[in-house]
Structures are given as C-alpha cells and as structure tokens.
Wavefront OBJ file of the C-alpha trace (Angstrom):
o trace
v -50.225 64.450 -38.638
v -53.157 62.108 -39.232
v -54.678 62.182 -42.708
v -58.416 62.627 -42.980
v -59.835 60.063 -45.320
v -62.683 62.276 -46.403
v -60.120 64.736 -47.779
v -58.836 62.436 -50.515
v -59.562 59.223 -52.382
v -58.049 56.046 -50.941
v -55.966 55.638 -54.100
v -53.929 58.651 -53.017
v -52.888 56.811 -49.839
v -51.401 53.584 -51.169
v -48.722 52.564 -53.642
v -50.382 52.479 -57.092
v -48.681 49.138 -57.732
v -51.155 47.555 -55.296
v -54.240 48.563 -57.294
v -56.288 45.713 -58.752
v -56.130 45.038 -62.479
v -59.178 45.666 -64.633
v -59.697 41.891 -64.950
v -59.625 41.470 -61.158
v -62.067 44.350 -60.684
v -64.354 42.714 -63.262
v -64.144 39.353 -61.440
v -65.088 41.089 -58.177
v -67.994 42.859 -59.877
v -69.203 39.593 -61.396
v -69.077 37.865 -58.003
v -71.091 40.624 -56.322
v -73.612 40.568 -59.189
v -74.008 36.775 -58.865
v -74.717 37.085 -55.125
v -77.252 39.872 -55.738
v -78.874 37.804 -58.497
v -79.181 34.811 -56.157
v -80.653 37.004 -53.434
v -83.329 38.183 -55.854
v -84.104 34.964 -57.737
v -83.357 32.004 -55.464
v -86.225 31.195 -53.065
v -83.847 30.023 -50.318
v -81.500 33.019 -50.619
v -84.423 35.428 -50.774
v -85.882 34.350 -47.437
v -82.627 34.466 -45.464
v -81.901 37.095 -42.811
v -78.746 38.124 -40.986
v -79.908 35.942 -38.089
v -80.806 32.883 -40.157
v -77.348 32.567 -41.759
v -75.071 33.779 -38.962
v -74.318 30.210 -37.847
v -73.270 29.375 -41.411
v -70.838 32.294 -41.436
v -69.259 30.956 -38.253
v -69.070 27.436 -39.725
v -67.422 28.688 -42.922
v -64.910 30.673 -40.867
v -63.983 27.547 -38.906
v -63.585 25.628 -42.172
v -61.146 28.296 -43.385
v -59.257 28.077 -40.087
v -59.165 24.289 -40.448
v -57.619 24.609 -43.928
v -55.000 26.962 -42.466
v -54.284 24.557 -39.607
v -53.930 21.703 -42.113
v -51.710 23.918 -44.281
v -53.978 22.990 -47.185
v -53.287 25.818 -49.596
v -55.298 24.023 -52.295
v -58.455 24.111 -50.121
v -57.887 27.516 -48.526
v -59.011 29.675 -51.498
v -62.379 27.904 -51.640
v -62.862 28.187 -47.876
v -61.952 31.886 -47.889
v -64.358 32.290 -50.799
v -67.109 30.855 -48.610
v -66.296 33.424 -45.911
v -66.283 36.198 -48.505
v -69.628 34.950 -49.821
v -71.118 35.514 -46.384
v -69.826 39.069 -46.189
v -71.274 39.894 -49.601
v -74.498 37.992 -48.847
v -75.004 39.963 -45.624
v -74.451 43.130 -47.659
v -77.089 41.972 -50.165
v -79.534 41.352 -47.310
v -78.845 44.824 -45.928
v -79.143 46.457 -49.357
v -82.579 44.892 -49.709
v -83.552 46.172 -46.256
v -82.142 49.614 -47.080
v -79.818 49.572 -44.037
v -76.357 49.616 -45.668
v -74.534 48.686 -48.847
v -71.429 46.672 -49.698
v -69.638 49.943 -50.357
v -70.320 50.970 -46.744
v -68.556 47.805 -45.553
v -65.595 48.399 -47.852
v -65.292 52.066 -46.905
v -65.577 51.276 -43.172
v -62.811 48.654 -43.232
v -60.608 50.810 -45.476
v -60.967 53.771 -43.131
v -60.267 51.567 -40.115
v -57.119 50.097 -41.670
v -55.746 53.511 -42.590
v -56.674 55.004 -39.199
v -55.105 52.128 -37.264
v -51.883 52.225 -39.269
v -50.649 55.790 -38.719
v -47.087 54.448 -38.981
v -47.834 53.533 -42.623
v -50.355 56.170 -43.725
v -49.373 59.004 -41.385
v -46.390 60.462 -39.599
v -46.260 58.179 -36.545
v -42.904 56.517 -35.958
v -42.692 53.027 -34.444
v -39.759 50.932 -33.301
v -41.292 47.530 -33.986
v -44.232 45.164 -33.730
v -44.832 45.776 -30.014
v -45.322 49.498 -30.625
v -47.610 48.797 -33.584
v -49.793 46.569 -31.390
v -49.823 49.058 -28.518
v -50.810 51.882 -30.900
v -53.531 49.682 -32.414
v -55.105 49.076 -28.990
v -54.896 52.763 -28.023
v -56.522 53.802 -31.300
v -59.311 51.229 -30.763
v -59.947 52.554 -27.257
v -60.246 56.129 -28.587
v -62.426 55.148 -31.553
v -65.106 53.457 -29.562
v -64.756 55.371 -26.309
v -64.034 52.091 -24.586
v -63.187 52.062 -20.928
v -61.336 48.766 -21.107
v -59.418 46.702 -23.640
v -61.868 43.909 -22.762
v -64.873 45.851 -24.067
v -64.152 44.611 -27.593
v -64.013 40.878 -26.835
v -67.156 39.397 -28.418
v -69.524 37.721 -25.973
v -70.502 35.164 -28.619
v -67.026 33.602 -28.799
v -66.798 30.019 -27.571
v -65.700 29.994 -23.923
v -62.116 28.796 -24.388
v -61.507 31.135 -27.311
v -63.000 34.027 -25.333
v -60.737 33.228 -22.378
v -57.735 33.142 -24.717
v -58.649 36.533 -26.258
v -59.099 38.041 -22.791
v -55.637 36.772 -21.823
v -54.145 38.259 -25.005
v -55.838 41.611 -24.359
v -54.758 41.930 -20.724
v -51.230 40.744 -21.561
v -51.075 43.595 -24.078
v -51.495 46.110 -21.247
v -48.995 44.411 -18.948
v -51.023 41.818 -17.042
v -49.883 38.295 -17.755
v -51.170 35.147 -16.060
v -48.011 33.161 -16.886
l 1 2 3 4 5 6 7 8 9 10 11 12 13 14 15 16 17 18 19 20 21 22 23 24 25 26 27 28 29 30 31 32 33 34 35 36 37 38 39 40 41 42 43 44 45 46 47 48 49 50 51 52 53 54 55 56 57 58 59 60 61 62 63 64 65 66 67 68 69 70 71 72 73 74 75 76 77 78 79 80 81 82 83 84 85 86 87 88 89 90 91 92 93 94 95 96 97 98 99 100 101 102 103 104 105 106 107 108 109 110 111 112 113 114 115 116 117 118 119 120 121 122 123 124 125 126 127 128 129 130 131 132 133 134 135 136 137 138 139 140 141 142 143 144 145 146 147 148 149 150 151 152 153 154 155 156 157 158 159 160 161 162 163 164 165 166 167 168 169 170 171 172 173 174 175 176 177 178
C-alpha cells in the first residue's frame, strides 16, 4: 500500500533519529534569511532572474563535481554550498515574482523521494539495487505520463553527457550498445 503524503506529516515517515537538531535548523534558517536579505538589498542580486544566473548554477555544479573527482573533501562542502545557494537564490527570485516558495521546492522533492522509494516508505519488496532502479524508472514514467524513458533526458545537457545519459536510460530497459 502506498502512503499518501497529504495524509500525514513527513516526520511520521522517517526515523526520528534523522531529524535535524535545533542548531542545524537555525543555521538553515539563517542561511535562507541571508539569501533573502541579499535579494532585497544588493543591487546585483536584486536584478537577477532565473535566466541570468542559470549559467552560474551550471558552473557551480561542475565545480562541485570537480571537487568530487579530485576527492577533495576539504573543498567539497564549499562547492556544494555554492550549489545550494543557487537553489535558495532561485527560490528567492520566485518568491519575489509570486510564482513559488522555497517550501514548495522542499515539499516537492520530499514527496518525490518518498513516492519513488516505496520499498522504504511503503510495502513494496525489492530483491536488490536492480529492482530499485527498475521501480524508480517505472514510477517516473507513471508520474509524468511519459511515453519513453528518454523523455526525461534534458536537452540542455552537453552532447557527450546527453549521449551517456541516453545510453544509461536505454540500458535500464534492456537495450545495451556494448
């Protein structure tokens, strides 16, 4: 049986030991407040749009990937912080436009994670990683009424990365170029 998220708070779904401490919640709140403050009071931040900073989000993501590739665990927190800044900054832009809020982003990803892990948050039984991945793809197809596993491969990916993702997707449904 699949749990409906609207029927209960998220805290009823996970082990209470995973909940953030009060100090960590305060640090998160401070960070969000700083980003909102910058959006309001910094001339550069104030004039940015989703479109004007999207290339910076991509650059910061590649810097985080570079730190991972270099196994630089001293640099990785700062690089992941830059990626997180972009998520929160895009939320601040949207809040100002009245289109969505940070809470909408958090709720959407929380719901997606719970929905796509019925073997953790529901009654689905799996035998291993391959079944988890197969279930994940089937759930994605149902969620978005996709006709193909390729429908979700972003067109904006660099060509070689897009080709790699396409290969991964088709291999997941039994077609392998190797």
